[in-house]
N, C-alpha and C positions, 0 to 999 in steps of 0.2 A: 333727237333726244331719246334715250332708252326708256322703256316703260317704268323701270324701277326709279330712274331719276325723276321722271314726271311725277310719280306718286310721292316721292320724298319732297320735291319742291312744292307740290300741292299741299302737303301737310303743313309746311312752313307758311304758305300763303293763307291757310285756313285757321291760323291761330286766332282764337276768338278775342284775344286782347287787342288785335289790330282791326277788328271789324266794329262798325258802329253799334252802340247799344240801342236797340229798337224797342219802343214801348209795346208792351203786350207779348213780347217774345222772350221767354226765359230759356235761353240757349245754354245748355250744359257743355256741349262740345260739338265739334265738327269733325267728321271722319271722311277720308277719301280713299277710294280703292280703284284699281284698274277695272275697266269695263269695256266690253266690245258691244257696240250698238247693233241694232237689227240689220244694218247694212254691212256689218263687218268692220266698221271704222273704230279705231281706238278712241276711247273717251274716258271720262271719269264718272264714277258714281259718288256723289257727295251726300252724306247723311248729316242732317241738322238734327241733333238729339236735344229734345226739349225736356225741361224739368217736369217731373211727374205731376207737379201741381198746376201746370199750364192748362188753362181752359181753352182747348183747341177751338171750340165753337165761337169763342170771343176774339180770336186772332183775326185781325183785319187783312184783307187781301193786299192793301197798300203796304202793310208791315212786311208781309211775306215777299212782295215784289221788291221792296227796298233791300231786304236781306239778300235775295237772289242776285240783285244788281251789284251789291257790295261784294258778294262772293266772286262773281264773274270779273269784276274790276280787279280785285286782289289777285286772282289767277293770272289775268293779263299782265299785271305789274310784275309778276314773277316769271314772265315769259312762258306761260303755259297756254298753249293754243288749242288743246283738245277740248271738245265740248263737255261741259259739266252737266250731268243729269242730277238734279237736286231734289232730294226727298226730305220731308220732315216727319219725325216720329218721336215718341217717348221711348225710353229704354225698355220699358215693359212690353211695348209693341214689337220692338226688335227681337226681344227674347221669345215672344209668342211665335213670331215668324220662324225663328231658328228651330223651335221645337217641331214645327210642321214639316 
């Protein structure tokens, strides 16, 4: 499957309407982009963008684990076999990273 096709299908798979609503996680959106890991293998970088009001220190590891599991399951159901590297951040944190 071509890289562009993987990214397009990943974006469909990551529609937040199809993922479970997890307590404590105020997810605004999920983004996927092509990524090449440190071994040169094609993969995905998945950004879980949290609401600015989310209190990160109060998010449980179980909630994050459940979300990551749901993301991986949805990708598999959409025939996406590349490994997803999943990161959580608020939009403001992403903007800070872009500025650097």
